[in-house]
VEXNU-857219 format. One record per residue (C-alpha): residue in one letter; x, y, z. Coordinates in steps of 0.5 Angstrom, whole numbers, plus 500, padded with zeros to 3 digits. Layout:
BEGIN
AXYZ/...
This chain:
BEGIN
X242821063/X247823057/X250829056/X252832050/X258836049/X259841043/X264848041/X270845040/X275847034/X280850032/X284857035/X290862035/X293863042/X290868045/X283867042/X276864045/X271860045/X265857049/X263850050/X257847052/X254841054/X247839054/X244834059/X239830057/X234824060/X229823066/X234822071/X238828071/X239830078/X245833079/X248836085/X254839081/X257838073/X264840071/X269840065/X275836065/X279836059/X285830057/X291832053/X295826050/X299822053/X296826059/X291823064/X284827065/X285834069/X280838072/X278845069/X272848073/X266846076/X259848078/X253847084/X247845079/X243848085/X247855087/X251856082/X258856087/X264855082/X271853083/X277852077/X284849077/X289854078/X291854071/X285856068/X283861074/X282868071/X282866063/X276860063/X267862066/X263856068/X256857067/X249853067/X243855065/X238851069/X232852065/X236848059/X240843063/X246846059/X253847063/X258852058/X266854059/X267861057/X275860055/X278866054/X286868053/X287861050/X294857051/X297852046/X297848053/X290848053/X290843047/X286838049/X280833049/X274837054/X269833057/X263834062/X261831067/X255830071/X255827078/X247824082/X245827087/X243819089/X250817089/X255822091/X262820092/X269823091/X272830091/X269835086/X275835083/X275828082/X274824075/X271818080/X265823083/X262823076/X257818074/X255821067/X260823061/X259826055/X263824049/X268830049/X270836044/X277837042/X280844043/X286846039/X290852041/X295855035/X301858037/
């Protein structure tokens, strides 16, 4: 399974961006896909997750109401719509996919996800 993330960039505070993460590979069989982010000098943190089949979504408290995760099953793609961006949202954003045949850990934990995209940088200026 390969994940290709895109959509990052430079935006002013209050602006919006939409990230995309396309999954490919014949073995793609996710229960859930998620977005995490990592700011300089900090650990990778959970942002949002969506279950692939049912489309149930969960968010970190600090993005709830501003970010929306969605998926297009036909395209094997997950999106992260980010509105009302703040400077503290600046980070490299990573998408992750778990695998139904080896589910482990919490949906909110990095250990859950077997596959990761390369990361896309989001910079929010004040």
